[in-house]
C-alpha positions in Angstrom: 91.5 -114.3 241.4 89.5 -111.6 242.7 86.4 -110.0 240.6 86.8 -106.6 238.9 83.8 -104.7 240.0 82.5 -102.6 236.5 79.4 -102.0 234.7 77.8 -105.3 233.9 74.5 -107.1 234.6 72.2 -109.7 233.0 68.7 -108.8 230.9 66.4 -112.4 231.3 63.4 -111.7 228.9 59.7 -112.5 229.2 60.6 -115.8 227.5 63.6 -116.9 230.4 66.1 -116.0 227.8 69.3 -114.2 229.1 71.5 -111.6 227.8 74.5 -110.3 229.1 75.1 -106.9 229.1 78.1 -105.1 229.2 79.0 -101.2 227.7 78.2 -101.7 224.7 76.0 -100.8 221.7 73.2 -102.7 220.6 69.3 -103.2 219.9 68.1 -106.6 221.9 64.7 -108.3 220.9 63.4 -111.9 222.0 60.2 -113.3 221.2 57.6 -111.1 222.6 59.8 -107.7 222.9 61.8 -105.7 220.2 62.8 -101.7 220.3 65.0 -102.5 223.2 68.6 -100.4 223.2 71.5 -100.7 225.3 73.5 -97.6 224.9 77.3 -97.8 225.8 76.7 -94.9 228.2 73.0 -94.8 229.5 72.6 -98.9 229.6 69.5 -100.1 228.9 66.7 -97.9 227.5 63.0 -99.1 226.6 61.5 -96.0 225.7 61.4 -97.2 222.2 60.8 -100.6 223.1 57.4 -102.7 221.7 55.7 -105.9 222.2 55.1 -108.0 219.4 53.5 -110.9 217.9 50.0 -112.4 219.9 50.9 -110.4 223.1 49.9 -107.3 222.2 47.2 -105.9 224.6 46.9 -109.2 226.3 49.1 -109.2 229.4 51.6 -107.1 230.9 54.7 -108.2 229.4 58.0 -108.6 231.9 61.7 -108.4 231.5 64.3 -108.6 234.3 67.4 -107.1 235.2 69.7 -109.1 237.3 73.0 -107.4 238.8 75.8 -110.0 240.4 78.2 -109.0 242.8 80.5 -106.4 241.6 78.2 -105.0 239.0 76.3 -101.6 238.5 73.8 -101.0 235.7 71.1 -97.6 234.2 67.9 -98.5 233.1 65.6 -96.4 231.4 62.6 -97.8 231.4 59.0 -96.8 229.0 57.4 -94.1 230.7 61.1 -92.5 230.7 62.1 -93.0 234.5 65.9 -93.8 235.2 66.4 -96.6 237.7 70.4 -96.9 239.0 70.5 -100.6 240.0 73.0 -101.9 242.7 75.2 -104.9 242.8 73.3 -108.0 243.6 69.5 -106.2 242.9 67.0 -107.4 241.0 64.1 -105.3 239.0 61.2 -107.2 237.4 59.2 -104.5 235.5 56.9 -104.4 232.2 58.4 -103.7 228.8 55.5 -101.2 228.2 53.3 -99.7 230.8 49.7 -100.7 230.2 46.9 -100.1 232.9 46.4 -97.8 235.7 49.9 -98.0 237.6 53.1 -98.0 236.8 54.6 -101.2 239.1 57.3 -102.8 239.4 59.6 -105.0 242.0 62.4 -104.5 243.2 64.6 -106.4 245.7 68.4 -105.4 246.4 69.1 -101.5 246.1 68.0 -99.1 243.2 67.5 -94.9 242.8 64.9 -94.3 240.6 64.1 -90.7 239.2 60.5 -91.3 238.8 59.2 -89.1 235.5 55.4 -87.9 236.5 52.2 -88.8 235.7 49.4 -88.3 238.2 47.3 -90.4 236.3 49.3 -93.6 236.4 50.7 -93.7 239.7 54.4 -94.9 240.2 54.9 -98.0 242.7 57.8 -100.0 243.7 56.9 -103.6 245.4 59.3 -104.9 247.7 59.4 -108.7 248.6 59.4 -107.7 252.4 55.6 -106.8 251.9 55.8 -102.9 251.3 55.7 -100.5 248.4 56.6 -97.4 247.6 54.0 -95.4 246.3 55.4 -92.5 244.5 54.2 -89.2 243.9 57.2 -87.5 241.0 60.0 -87.5 242.7 64.0 -88.8 243.0 65.0 -91.5 245.7 66.6 -94.5 247.0 65.5 -98.0 248.2 67.7 -100.4 250.2 66.2 -104.1 251.0 69.9 -105.3 251.2 69.3 -106.2 255.2 66.7 -109.1 255.4 64.0 -107.6 257.0 64.5 -104.2 256.5 63.3 -102.0 253.9 65.6 -98.3 254.0 63.5 -95.8 251.8 65.4 -92.1 251.3 63.9 -88.9 249.5 65.9 -86.9 247.7 62.8 -84.6 246.3 59.4 -84.7 245.8 56.7 -86.7 247.6 56.4 -90.6 248.8 54.1 -92.7 250.4 55.5 -96.0 252.2 52.3 -98.6 252.1 52.5 -101.7 254.0 50.9 -104.2 253.0 49.3 -106.2 255.3 47.5 -103.4 257.0 47.2 -100.9 254.2 48.5 -98.1 256.4 50.3 -95.3 254.4 53.4 -92.9 255.8 54.0 -89.8 253.5 57.7 -88.3 253.9 59.4 -85.3 252.8 63.1 -84.5 251.0 65.9 -85.7 253.5 64.3 -87.9 255.1 64.3 -92.0 255.5 62.1 -94.3 256.1 62.9 -97.6 257.8 60.0 -100.1 257.7 60.5 -103.1 259.4 58.9 -106.5 259.1 58.4 -108.2 262.2 56.9 -104.9 264.2 55.5 -104.1 260.6 56.1 -100.4 261.9 57.8 -97.2 259.6 60.0 -95.1 261.4 60.3 -91.9 259.7 64.0 -89.9 260.4 65.9 -87.0 258.8 68.9 -87.3 257.3 71.0 -85.9 255.0 70.9 -87.9 251.7 73.9 -88.3 249.9 75.4 -90.6 252.2 72.5 -93.4 250.8 72.6 -92.6 247.5 76.7 -91.6 246.7 77.0 -95.4 245.3 75.2 -94.1 241.9 77.9 -91.8 241.9 80.6 -94.2 242.0 81.0 -93.9 245.7 80.9 -94.9 249.0 80.5 -92.7 252.0 80.4 -94.1 255.4 79.3 -92.2 258.1 80.1 -93.4 261.8 79.1 -96.6 260.4 80.3 -99.9 261.9 82.9 -101.8 260.6 81.0 -105.4 260.1 78.1 -102.8 257.7 81.0 -101.4 255.9 82.4 -104.9 255.5 78.8 -106.3 254.4 78.4 -103.2 251.6 82.5 -104.2 250.7 81.2 -107.9 250.3 79.1 -107.2 247.7 80.9 -105.2 245.8 84.2 -106.7 245.7 83.3 -109.8 246.2 84.9 -111.3 249.1 84.4 -113.2 252.2 84.7 -111.7 255.8 86.1 -113.0 258.8 86.6 -111.1 262.0 89.3 -112.4 264.7 86.4 -111.1 267.7 83.2 -110.2 268.0 83.8 -106.7 269.5 86.0 -105.4 266.4 82.7 -105.5 264.2 81.3 -102.5 266.4 83.9 -99.8 266.1 82.8 -97.1 263.2 84.7 -95.3 260.6 83.9 -92.0 258.2 85.2 -91.5 255.2 84.5 -90.7 251.4 85.9 -93.3 249.0 85.8 -94.3 245.1 83.8 -97.5 244.3 86.5 -98.0 241.6 89.7 -98.4 243.7 90.8 -101.6 244.4 90.1 -103.0 247.2 93.4 -103.0 249.0 93.6 -99.5 248.6 89.8 -98.9 250.2 91.0 -101.2 253.3 94.6 -99.1 253.6 92.7 -95.9 254.2 90.5 -97.4 256.7 93.2 -98.9 258.5 95.0 -95.1 258.5 91.9 -94.0 260.7 90.0 -96.8 262.3 91.4 -99.1 265.2 91.2 -101.9 262.7 93.7 -104.3 260.3 93.1 -106.0 257.5 94.6 -108.9 255.8 93.8 -110.3 252.4 94.2 -113.6 251.0 92.8 -114.4 247.5 89.1 -113.7 248.4 89.1 -113.6 251.7 89.5 -110.8 254.0 90.4 -111.1 258.0 89.3 -108.1 260.2 91.6 -107.8 263.6 
């Protein structure tokens, strides 16, 4: 029985209480937070959220969004910043922003449309010892591959800050910065950003992408395990655009038509040959 990908997530409140989110409209309230709105079309909204009880003004109260395999969710932070969260992603963020900076913590992949506020910089921190400092902008961060972080800028201006060295590399629109943990280095290249952000519009875009990387992406979305008949198949590449809401068998069938590969699906196991 394979899972059906779609709009689903789990919200973890500051006390650890868990709320299952789906496409329905409701207000969410916890011990320390209230006024959180879930909208059936626009996802979770913190613009009207408030801290209640003794916590007011004492500490930053955090919530966490957790997106399962095959899940996807939208979130509007307290400052109006919009975030799209991809499958197997976690975002840890303040219910209301206080202090000098607006800082959130990401693992997985997310697309940000940040509201400008020159006095309170917006910062996205990753587990890999790298932060993105935002100067009002739209960009995508992908931390899926262990030891690397890929940041793609659509418009505006961001800086990639390496925590260990304090070094900051600024990138321009239509550029992708690749941070590598092992070397603590940032490499910048010019890209068409569409390939990196199409997931938020419900599409898979593959541009000369190795089968191994494609299957990694599909397994996070369709919750399948992948086996290869031999190693060299992994290096074969495929180019195409496919909707993310198609059944996995349709996606694999499209790939078979142009790539020199064959897929066999049994339950949640895909064999590539």
